N, C-alpha and C positions, 0 to 999 in steps of 0.2 A: 647478521646475515639473513636469518629467517624473516626479519622485518622487511628487508629489502626485497626478498622474493615475494612476500605478501603484497607489498605496495606495487611491485612490478606487475603482478597478476591483476591488481585492481585497475591500474592505468591502461594496461593492454586491453582489458575487457571494455573499459569506457571508450577507448579509441575505436575498437571494433564496432561498438554500438553506434557511435556518432557517424562512422564511415558508412555503415550499412544503411542507416536511415537517411543519409544524403542521397543515396541512389536507388533504394528499394522501390520507391514509387514510380520509377521510370517504366517498369513493366506492368504494374498493377493499376496505375491511375486511370486508364480507360474504363476498366471494370468498376472502379470505385465511383467515378463520375456518373456512370450509368446507374449504379445502385442508389446514389444519393441525389441524382439530378443536379442541374446547375452547371452545364457544360461551359457556360460563359465565365465561370470561375475556375476553369480547369488549371490555370497556371498558378493560382494563388496558394495552394498548399505547398508548392515548391518555393514560391517567392517569400512567403512569410517565414518559413524555416531558414532560408538563406539570409534574409535581412536580420532576423533576430540573432542568428549565430555570428554574423559578421560584426554587428554593432557591439555585442556583449564581450567579444574576445579581448579587446584592449582593456575594457573596464574590469574584467575578471582578473587580468594580470595585475592591475593596480590594487585591487582588493586583496589579492594574495600577498602582495608586499606589505599591506597594512594589517591584515588579520591572520595571516598564515595560510600555507598551501592546502593543508588537510581540510580545514573548515570550509574554504571556498570550493574545493574539489568535491567534497561530500555534498555540499548544497546543490551543486550542479547536477550530480547524479540523482538526487531526490527530485529536483524540478523536472529533469528528463523523464524519470519514472512516472511522475504525475501526468506530464504531458502525453506520454505514450498511452497511459490508461484512458485519458480523456479522448484521444484520437480514436481509440478502439470503440468508444461509446458514441461517436459522432453520428448524428441523424441527418445532417444537411451539409452541403459543401461549405457554407458560411462557418458552421461549427468546426469543421475539419481544418479550415484555414486558420481560425483562431487558436485551436488546440495545437496545431503544428508550430505556431509562433511560440507557445509555451514550451513545447519540446525543443525548439531552436534556442530558447533562452538557456535551457539546461545544457544543450550542446555547446553553446557559446562559452559557458564556464568550463566544460569538460575538455574541449579541444586544446587550449593553450597550456593547461596545467600539467599534462604529462611531460612536456619538454621542460617546463619550469622545475618540476620536481626532480627530473633527471639531472638538471643542472645543479641542484643541491646535493644529489646523492653520488654522482659519478664524476670521475676525472674527465678532462678533455678527450683523452684517447678513447675512453669507453663510451663517450656520448655518441660517437659515430655508430657504434653497434646498436645503441638504443634507437637512434634514428632509423637504422635499417629495419629494426623490429617494428617500429611504428609504421614504416612504409609497407611492410608485409601485411599489416592489417588493412590498409587501403587496397592492396592488390588482392587480398583474400575477399574483401567485400565486393570488388568488381565482378568476381565469379559467383560468390555465394548469394549476393543480394537478388539478382534476377531469378536464379534458380529457386531460392527460398520463397520469394514472392509468388512464383508460379505454383509451387507446391501448396502453399497455404490457400491460394485462390481455388485450386482444383479440388483439394481434399478437405479443407476446413472452411475458412472464411477469410476475406481480405482483412478483417479486423485483427487477425492473429499476427499480421506483420507488425502490429504495434504491441499486442499483448505479450509477444515473446520477449520484448525488452524488459518486462517487469522482473522475472526471475534472474536474468543476467545482471540487471541493475542492483538487485539485492545482494548477489554474490560479490559484485564490485564494491559495495558498501562494507560488507563483512570483512573482505580481505584488506580493506583500508584501515580497519580498527587498530591493528598492531603497529602501524606506522608512527614513529616518533620523529618529529621534525628536527632537523639540524639547523634550520634557518630561524632566527629570532625576528618575529614581525616588528615592523616599525610603526607604532601607533600614530594615527593622525586623523584629523577631522575629515569626514567624507565630503567630497565636493559634489553635492547633489545637483546644483545648478549647472556645473560643468558637464555632468553626466547627461542631463536633459538636453542641453544645447548640442552636445556631440551626437546623441542618439537621434534627435530630430533631423540634424543636418545630414548624417550618413543615411538615415532611412529615406529622406527625400531624394538624395542622389541615387540610391539604389532603385527607387521607384522609376527613375528615368529608364532603367534597363528592362523593366517588366510592364510598365503601364502602356496602354494602347493609345493614350491621348494625354495632352497637357504636359508633355515631357519638359518643355521649356519652363513652365511654371514650377514644376518640381525641382528642376535644376537650379533656378534662381533662389527658391526657398532654401535648398540645401546649401548653396554657396553663402547666403546671408547668415544662416545659423552657424556655419563653420567659421566664418569671419568673426562672428560674435563670440564663438567658443574660444578662438585664439586670443582676442582682446581680453576676455574675461579671465582666461587662465594666466595671462601675464601678470595679473594683480593678485593671484592667490598664493598664500603661504604654503598650502598643501594641495597643489593642483592635481586633477585627475590624470593628466598627461604632463609630466615635468618637461617643459619646453627646453630646459637645459640639456635634456637628453640629446637634442639635435644639434647642439653646439659641437658635439663629437662628430667630426666630418665623416669618419669611417661608418658610424652608425647611420648617419643621414643618407649617405650614398648607397649603403646596403639596402635601406628601405626603398629608396627610389629605384634601384636596380631590381628589387623584388617586384615592385608594382609594375614596372615596364615589362620585365621578362615574363611574368605571369599573364599580363594583359596580351602579350604577343602570341604565345604558343601553348599555354597551359590548357586552353580550351580544345586542343587537338583531340583529346579523348572523347569529346562530345560528337565529333564529326567523322572520325575514322570508322567506327562501326557502321554509320550511315552509308559511307562510301562503299564499304565492303558488301553491304546488303543490296544497295541499289545498283552499283556498277559491276561488282565482282560476283553478285548473286549468291553470296554465302549466307548461311543461316544466322539467326540472331545469336545463338550460342557461340558459334565459331568466330563470328565477328567480335564478340566480347573477349574471346580468348586472346585475340591479337593484342589487347591492351595489357596482357601479362608482360609483354616486352618492357613496358614502362616500369612495372614493379621489379622485374629482374635487374634492369639497368640501375634503378634507383638504389636497390639494396647493395649492388656491387660497388657503387660509388660511395654510399653512406658509411659502410663498415670501416674503411681505412681513412675516412676524411679527417677524423680527429688527429691522427698521427701526421697526416699531410699538412694540416694547419700549422702544427708545431715546426715542421721541417721547412715548409715553403711560404707560409704566411697566407693571409686572406686574399690579397690582390691577385696572386698567380692562380689560385683556385677559382676565383670569380671569372678571371679571363678565360681559363680553360673551359669552365662550365658554360659560359656564354658562346664560346667558339663551337662547342658541341651542339648547343641549342640552335645556333645559326646553321650548322651543318644539317641538322634534322629539318630545318626550314627549307633548305635547298632540295632535299629529298621529297618533301611534301609538295613543293612547287612543281617538281617533275612528275608527280603522281598522275597516272592516266588509267584508262579502262583496262589496259593489258596487265596492270599490276594487281597482284592478289595478296593472299594471306602473308606470305613470307616477306614480301617487300614492306608491308605495313608493320609486321612484327619487328623487323630490323630497324625501321625508322623510329618506332616507339622505344626500342631498346636504346638507341642513341639519345633520344630525348630523355629517357629515364636516367641515363648516366649524367646528363646535364642537370636535370632538376634535382637529382640526388646529391650531387656535388654542391649546387647552389643553395639548396634548402638546408642541408646540414651545416655548411660553412656559415650561412646567415644566422641560423639559430644559435650556434656556438658563439659567434661573434657578438650577437645581441646580449649574451650572458657574460662573456669574458671582458667586454670593453666598457662595462658600467659598474657602478657601485652595487654592493650586495642588495641594498634596499630598493634598487631600481631594476633588478634582474627580471622580475615578473612582468612589469609594464613594458620593458624593452623587448622581451621575448614575444609577448602577445601582440605588441604593435607591429613587429616584423611579420607575424602571421596575418594581422589585419591588412597590412599593405598588399600582401599577396592575394588575400581574399577579394579585396576591392578590385585589384587588377584583373583577377579571374572573372568577376561579375561583368565588368565592362568589356573585357576581351571576348567572352562568349557572346555577348549581345551584339558586338560589332561583327563578329564572324557570322552570326545568324542573319544579320542584315544583308551581308554580301551574298549569302546563299539564297535568301528569299526574294531578292530584288530582281532576279533573272529567271526566265522560264527554262533555261538550259542548265541542268543539274551540274554537269562537269565544269561548265564555265563558272558557276557559283563556287564550286569546290576550289577551283584554281584561284579565284579572286580572294577567297577567305584565307587560303594558305599563303598567298603572296603578301597579304596584309600582315600575317603572323611573321613571315620571314623578315620583312622590312622593320617591324617593331623589334624583332630579336637583334637586328643589327644596331638599333638605337640602344638597346640594353647592353650590348657589347661595348659600345663607345662609353656609356656611363660607368662601366666597370673600371675603366682606366682612371677614374677619379677616386677610386677607393685606395686609401693609403694604409700601409701596414703600420701598426703600432706594436712592434715585436716585443717591446719590454713588457707588454700586458698579456702576451699570449700564454704565458705560463702561470698567470694568476688564477685565482678561483679554485674551486674544488670539484 
């Protein structure tokens, strides 16, 4: 029992670190760019972190299947610690972008492992509670990160937004020591070439979302490398991503549903605060508080989700989740200048219920419907599908906002896009078939 409490402390701290560092630069980046110079590279510390994190997540899951959860998770914390230290030492924007990539590599190992470890430690019913706890870390970071960044900038230095990660990372490592794995790793040869093809392909596709030019070139390079990755993996005895995983139709459509749903409306959190500041004239802090509706709804749906899966199956929960997501899309399309804090909070609450149900059901399904030695890669690939969807969705929403001079017209267009895509995700959820004989398996 003490071992479980200790490892729970470790993974919660790691999640909090990764969540905070995903958003803390939002409020401090203008001052950092002024301090280091190089405004032309303003977006790259965000982009390099996102790209590294997204690419490494499925690779981390596969490595955890091969070498054990504890070893891979600890490695991620160490890399994140080193990256944080280097970020604090940055003297130029180029250095900061490179060091943020190192930090993102660590986060890429850290983010999927908590759900994988929880899948080893807890029953299906209890995993919903863990997912709620995980969500609370993201909700907490939404409030803490901007405030913490502002305090460090005002009273110490922007460098402390990175240095503060070091003691917390050390505590996360120390509390991981008592953990004794119940999962027996399945040794296999590392698929280095598959990892390279996959990394280059995904990086190129993500560059399409952040680069200011040559998007077509990056897109073609990404597509070619991913086709090469697919052809190469088909011939491997121990592939990085077992393609047999996607012969399971439930797993396949859960991943597609995650990509489409997250591409549709997960980016809402990036634009609701902007709307509340520009149209409703609320403060930065109050507009951020509105996002707590997402965390509240997510936690409310996540806690009982494990029991609901056993009672109702995956398909019904995915249908309900996507119906709620589409309902939030309707509210967003109807958004106008007369709407203020409580309308936004309620909308985000509905969206939180949707994503809480979809996220928890997807993660548990990714673990329950595969063999034990595929649990890591299945879980992390589910998260990868959502991350890729988020990256493309936010970029498309940003395009709708910036292509017009009328702010509210842009807001309406980007949320109309999100609503339409959420309807597509709802249709895809009808393709998910329950395999009820497998719902009670696993630990």
